[in-house]
Steps between C-alpha positions, in 0.01 A plus 500: 500500500664272233699193625675346210773250587728304278690220670765287360580184692839339422829640374482877411724623230613861476643647198694811437304688232791704366791264505330182362674299774308268711475549876439148621432325830706202616636453150178360384439725202736674264242606249552858360239769470509441124424138534201592714384757243521231220294246705237756563483593127418136423155559667407783264233280326365380848469859619320594187250226540430605857446862400283397210276285721476766759440801272331352202391149577231333704671626819442864405337679796488179692690627814270809502184299483611256766597798728173687437301180591684459832476865625138532374415179676691538831570864525744633770723227665636647821728280713302268733172546309264232354529671163872439495458135589231468228736655249765238597268216462395633151850528394590161629227352285581725204869378491394138516257540217772676309701184501798632691705258710547466877216739574491528879435724799765597762351594833569849646387674819411859393380811683126589523411867526174666429450878430160560645331840480737793489467885487689812561359846539695823545301709744732803513566738352192391294299193465637274219430121442821331408548197280719243680602135483629324796831321469546121516533362868394836653304489822180679516392796704264492797123512386487873563814545297805715568456882488816691534706787371737439211874525459616523136859375415670442167761249623601278788782748575244776541292284723799436728582870523140575590438191728381711804221628284376159388373364835133457502457602130425338168819511284445575137788418273516711181823361369605592146486213242851419403462142371294203628783312685602825687158645561324179607699490830258764637200255432687199645663681795286808556289369779801368690701820487189713596429264791849537631447869558151447667268556210140351513472414122675576171379594160744460199480678167433220246815373339440611146630735246150595369158515663143561410386523868586131531639361823733192479507203735789263572683323781639663804703340782491538873810458720531301817511718800339799319133579568262420211317792366226522214648596173364582155581667168341830395499644151791713365249789466389490873856467613608812306195691629567412866857587453411841357260561783770407755753734338256793550478409869150358500406254769389179323281244677406162347243228617634167385284179519619162392337161555814298394544160665772243499403132522701179568710381208306310220576195309599560139705355208749589242391345171760311290513343151777398276624381158774248607823542318610230256882527568552679827182455691670590827577851373201725530401821324228663704237753386253640741241755612277526795129427537419711802398865474388787718140537577432818329560378141465192288872441479508463128839695462640422849554224444244310290682608193828360622346166606317454188791587261708257696226223449490601134873441452449139603183465301662616178790264534258216570274582211788486249606161630845635608686329781775726658825367604450649861183479717272805467322568825209718539439628853192718601590650836254562776510802737758692309330826589554427873878495454581224267381228744446235233832561322683478835330171585591362158863603547517329841348185347719475186827674593823286455652377821805684591 
């Protein structure tokens, strides 16, 4: 999951794009949109120099090589793991060696969850071993697992209508994919809603528009006062197959085993570096990405790419000997995958007093 944040500290100016008239705060600025465009146009040569260095110059492929080295060296970086902390220390050293300013670590307490061994087998109406991925912060099953009949639903509304059928069963969500923001609610809230109606566990169709029999993981959230039940994602293909079976009136039984465990919060850090502004150092332009990843991939795209592109932005400006008017700040978040923990901690630490 990408976490890209641009923060501007100081006076914020808003401009009407169609009228050319300035919308200003506290009478501080009366600059028109045209004046802003003219100022930006003066940076044409600077922008060209940055592009040339990144695309054709000595920095060509640099961010890719930097990223490849980290993910090849460290591998997956789940929240609370030693590999995440190793990555943070490597990046702290890298940013210092790159000559950036005010390189430092800001402490954050983060969740520590480990997947353990996990499996799901459909026992009826035929034996079928299913691909699953437990969801972040899920509890595990008893060692012998949970063996129960399945109730298939396509929405929370259907689950409520069929609530009497859910008790003592494993709820399988076969929700249609609409878009990520709407469909991901089944992953995040599915276990809670199933537990409210007495289900023993929940299995969620992976939140994806396309599948090659590939289950997805991600964060899920429990709710105070609602029993915690094990929860995992299954493939789109298996969710569709189970739904078809249910529509024919087949009795479906699944055995679910999950060795997931939650541990006490761990110590971690957001990693920070800057190029201090020459004229308005107190005004900050922030670029960012997160260093943590899930445990089942190397996190090159989510979000190593975002983190290293953000680092590269500062490197390019430094290499060209440029000094921006405003401070450029790079933040590499920790524990984003567990609900934006590092970002929230940063906000609490740096927000302006009301």
